[in-house]
N, C-alpha and C positions, 0 to 999 in steps of 0.2 A: 539543530540537526539538519543536515543537508538532504535534499530529496533529488535523486537523479534517475535517469532511465528513460523509458518510453514516454514521449510527450503526451500521447492520448491518455495513458494511465495516470499521469500526473494531473491532467485536467479533470479526470474522474475523481481523484482524491480532493482536488480543490472544490469541485461541485459538492462532494460529500461533506466537506467542511461547513458549507452553508446550509445544507439540507438535512444532514444526518450526523451531527457532530459526535453524538455518543457512540455510534457505530464506528466512526473514524478512530476515536480513541481506543475502542476495543481492538480493531485490527492492528493498530500500531503496537499495542501491548502484546497482542498475540504473536506478532513477528519478533518482538524483543525477547519473549520468554519461551517460545516453542523450541523444542530440542534441535530442530534444523534451522532455527532463526528465520523462518519464513511463514507466510500465510497467503491465502488466495482471496480474491474478491472479484465481483463482476461489475461490469459497467451498468449505468443506470437503466439502459434498455435491456440488460440481461443477455446480450448477444456475445460480448467479448469478455474473456476472463484474463485476469492479471495476477501476477505473483508479486508480493511485497517481501523483499529480502532485507534483513538488517545486517549491516556490516559493522561489527564491533570495533575493528581496528580503525576504520575510516570514520566511524560515528556518522554513518549515513544510511538512509533507506533507499533501496533501488527497486524500481518498478520494471517488471518484465512482462511482455505480452505472452500469453500461453497459446 
C-alpha cells in the first residue's frame, strides 16, 4: 500500500512504526473501516494533528495536516 501526502505526517507514522507499532496498526485499520475512510492522529509531541485518509480506488493512504 502506498503512503502519500504531508512529509512531516509520513515521518510521524514512520516514527510510530518503530515506537508504537500496535497503535499504528490500529489507526490504519480505523482509516480503512471508518464510514468516511479516515481517522486522525497527533504528532509525538502532541502539537500537530494529522488526518489519515484511505483511498480505495488508488489503494493508498494519504496524510493531511489539519
